[in-house]
C-alpha positions in Angstrom: 0.0 0.0 0.0 2.9 2.4 0.7 4.2 1.8 -2.8 0.8 2.9 -4.2 0.8 6.0 -2.0 4.3 7.0 -3.2 3.2 6.3 -6.8 0.2 8.6 -6.4 2.4 11.4 -5.1 4.9 11.0 -7.9 2.2 11.0 -10.5 0.6 14.1 -8.9 4.0 15.9 -8.9 4.2 15.3 -12.7 1.1 17.4 -13.2 2.2 21.0 -13.5 -0.2 23.9 -13.3 -3.3 21.6 -13.0 -6.3 22.6 -11.0 -7.3 20.7 -7.8 -9.8 18.4 -9.6 -7.1 17.2 -12.0 -4.9 16.3 -9.1 -7.9 14.5 -7.4 -8.7 12.7 -10.6 -5.1 11.6 -11.1 -4.8 10.4 -7.5 -8.1 8.5 -7.8 -7.2 6.9 -11.1 -3.8 5.7 -9.8 -5.4 4.6 -6.6 -8.0 2.3 -8.3 -5.1 -0.1 -9.0 -4.9 -0.6 -5.3 -8.7 -1.1 -4.9 -11.5 1.1 -3.6 -9.5 2.2 -0.5 -6.6 3.2 -2.7 -8.8 5.2 -4.9 -10.2 7.1 -1.9 -6.7 7.7 -0.4 -5.4 8.8 -3.8 -8.3 11.1 -4.5 -7.9 12.6 -1.0 -4.2 13.2 -1.4 -4.8 14.6 -4.9 -7.4 17.0 -3.6 -5.2 18.2 -0.8 -2.1 18.5 -3.0 -4.1 20.2 -5.8 -5.7 22.7 -3.4 -2.3 23.6 -1.9 -0.7 24.0 -5.4 -3.6 25.9 -7.0 
């Protein structure tokens, strides 16, 4: 699971100048590989990261 979280963060970092929903979508998409929980975690991380960067 930790590998998936790291992957989500790395993928999110690759998105430059995206709005918060793009980060959330990318996190959720990457998280779905790890199952529903991974999607929720990825989407949450994406939303937070996107909100901070926007």
